[in-house]
C-alpha positions as CSV (number, residue, x, y, z in Angstrom):
1,N,7.8,102.1,256.6
2,R,4.2,102.4,255.6
3,M,2.0,99.3,255.7
4,N,-1.4,98.4,254.6
5,I,-3.3,95.8,256.7
6,Q,-6.7,94.7,255.3
7,T,-9.1,91.9,255.1
8,I,-9.0,90.0,251.8
9,S,-11.8,87.8,250.4
10,S,-10.0,86.6,247.3
11,P,-6.3,86.1,248.1
12,N,-3.6,85.2,245.7
13,N,-3.2,81.6,246.9
14,Y,0.3,81.2,245.5
15,E,1.6,84.3,247.2
16,L,-0.2,83.6,250.5
17,H,1.0,79.9,250.6
18,N,4.5,81.1,249.9
19,L,4.3,83.6,252.8
20,F,3.2,80.9,255.2
21,E,5.8,78.4,253.9
22,R,8.6,80.9,254.4
23,S,7.3,82.0,257.9
24,F,7.1,78.3,258.9
25,A,10.6,77.5,257.7
26,E,11.9,80.4,259.7
27,I,10.4,78.9,262.9
28,L,11.8,75.5,262.2
29,H,15.3,76.7,261.4
30,D,15.8,79.4,263.9
31,D,18.7,79.0,266.3
32,T,16.7,78.3,269.5
33,G,17.1,74.6,269.1
34,Y,13.6,73.9,270.4
35,F,12.9,71.4,267.6
36,T,15.2,68.4,267.2
37,E,15.7,66.5,264.0
38,E,13.4,63.7,265.2
39,L,10.6,66.2,265.9
40,N,10.8,68.3,262.8
41,Q,8.3,68.1,260.1
42,D,10.0,70.0,257.4
43,K,7.0,71.4,255.4
44,L,4.0,73.5,256.4
45,S,1.7,70.9,254.9
46,D,2.9,68.4,257.6
47,W,1.1,70.7,260.1
48,F,-1.5,72.8,258.2
49,D,-3.8,72.2,255.3
50,F,-3.7,75.3,253.2
51,D,-6.4,74.1,250.8
52,E,-8.8,73.5,253.7
53,M,-8.2,77.0,254.9
54,I,-9.1,78.4,251.5
55,K,-12.4,76.4,251.6
56,Y,-13.0,77.7,255.2
57,L,-12.6,81.4,254.2
58,P,-16.4,82.1,254.2
59,Y,-16.5,81.4,257.9
60,G,-13.8,83.9,258.9
61,S,-11.5,86.6,257.8
62,L,-8.1,86.6,256.1
63,V,-6.0,89.6,257.1
64,E,-3.1,90.6,254.9
65,A,-0.2,93.0,255.6
66,R,1.5,94.6,252.6
67,D,4.5,96.9,252.4
68,N,4.5,100.2,250.5
69,K,5.6,98.2,247.4
70,N,2.5,96.0,247.7
71,V,4.5,93.0,248.7
72,L,2.8,90.6,251.0
73,I,4.8,90.6,254.3
74,G,2.3,89.0,256.8
75,A,-1.1,87.4,257.1
76,G,-3.4,85.7,259.6
77,F,-6.6,83.7,259.3
78,I,-9.3,83.8,262.0
79,A,-12.6,82.1,261.8
80,K,-15.6,80.8,263.7
81,Q,-14.3,77.8,265.6
82,H,-16.6,75.6,263.6
83,P,-20.1,76.1,262.4
84,I,-21.2,72.9,264.3
85,S,-20.1,74.3,267.7
86,W,-20.6,78.0,267.0
87,L,-23.5,78.2,269.3
88,D,-21.3,77.0,272.1
89,G,-19.7,80.2,273.4
90,H,-19.1,82.2,270.2
91,K,-15.4,81.4,270.0
92,A,-13.2,82.3,267.1
93,E,-10.0,80.4,266.4
94,L,-6.8,81.9,265.0
95,F,-5.8,79.1,262.6
96,I,-2.5,80.6,261.3
97,I,-0.5,83.7,261.5
98,G,2.9,84.5,259.8
99,V,5.2,87.2,258.9
100,L,8.1,87.1,256.5
101,P,11.6,86.5,257.8
102,G,13.2,89.8,258.4
103,T,10.0,91.4,259.5
104,Q,9.7,89.7,262.8
105,N,10.0,91.4,266.2
106,K,8.8,94.7,264.8
107,G,5.2,94.6,265.9
108,L,3.7,93.4,262.6
109,G,2.5,90.1,264.0
110,S,0.7,92.0,266.8
111,Q,-0.9,94.4,264.3
112,I,-2.2,91.4,262.2
113,L,-3.4,89.7,265.4
114,Q,-5.3,92.8,266.6
115,E,-7.0,93.1,263.2
116,C,-7.9,89.4,263.3
117,E,-9.5,90.0,266.7
118,S,-11.4,93.0,265.3
119,Q,-12.7,90.9,262.5
120,A,-13.8,88.1,265.0
121,K,-15.8,90.7,266.9
122,L,-17.6,91.6,263.7
123,F,-18.8,88.1,263.2
124,G,-20.0,87.8,266.8
125,A,-17.1,86.1,268.6
126,E,-16.6,86.8,272.3
127,S,-13.2,85.1,272.6
128,V,-10.4,83.8,270.5
129,L,-8.7,80.4,270.9
130,I,-5.2,79.7,269.7
131,N,-2.9,76.7,270.0
132,A,0.8,76.4,269.6
133,H,3.3,73.5,269.8
134,S,4.6,73.2,273.3
135,M,8.2,73.4,272.0
136,Q,7.7,76.9,270.5
137,P,8.2,79.2,273.5
138,Q,8.7,82.2,271.2
139,L,5.1,81.8,270.1
140,H,3.9,81.4,273.7
141,K,5.6,84.7,274.6
142,F,4.0,86.4,271.5
143,Y,0.5,85.3,272.5
144,E,1.1,86.2,276.2
145,K,2.4,89.6,275.2
146,N,-0.9,90.1,273.3
147,D,-3.0,89.3,276.4
148,Y,-3.7,85.6,275.8
149,Q,-4.0,83.4,278.8
150,M,-2.8,79.8,278.6
151,I,-5.8,77.6,279.5
152,G,-4.2,74.2,279.1
153,E,-1.9,71.7,277.4
154,L,-2.9,68.6,275.5
155,D,-0.5,65.7,275.5
156,G,0.0,64.2,272.0
157,Y,-2.1,66.8,270.2
158,Y,0.5,67.0,267.5
159,Q,2.1,63.9,266.0
160,N,5.4,65.1,267.4
161,G,4.3,66.6,270.7
162,N,2.0,68.6,272.9
163,A,-0.1,71.8,272.2
164,K,-0.6,74.7,274.5
165,F,-4.0,76.4,274.2
166,Y,-4.5,80.1,274.7
167,L,-7.7,82.1,275.1
168,K,-8.5,85.8,275.1
169,K,-11.8,87.5,275.7
170,I,-12.5,90.2,273.1
């Protein structure tokens, strides 16, 4: 299975949004039982503002993975943490990463993450910050497997729970 992973400056917004929606739905409806009915938000838009990400593209890099039929199967967006605080430590933030259902646990997410980190180095970042809902241990394992260290947890960060924050020097 040959893949093409590259940085995109003008994405197909419909295709990209669909990928992230499908990836998000897979997390919510997996069989781990980490999310309860009371805690679930059932749409990506309850957690993430896709339109704001598109506006923020000039401050970062969108990495896409496509299969040999040119189907979008994964993507990640990394950017300067925020232009206001950029001078404070040169941190990049991974805002979102997703791979299609059926493509998980095959190394694709790690490849996208590594390319995001390479892009962050190109725009001067020295470290990458990530956060994940405290009730998503599968994501925590993914970040830890990719050499991220948990640096803290914020109570009430999300409307329905806490966030764990991870950092990696690059």
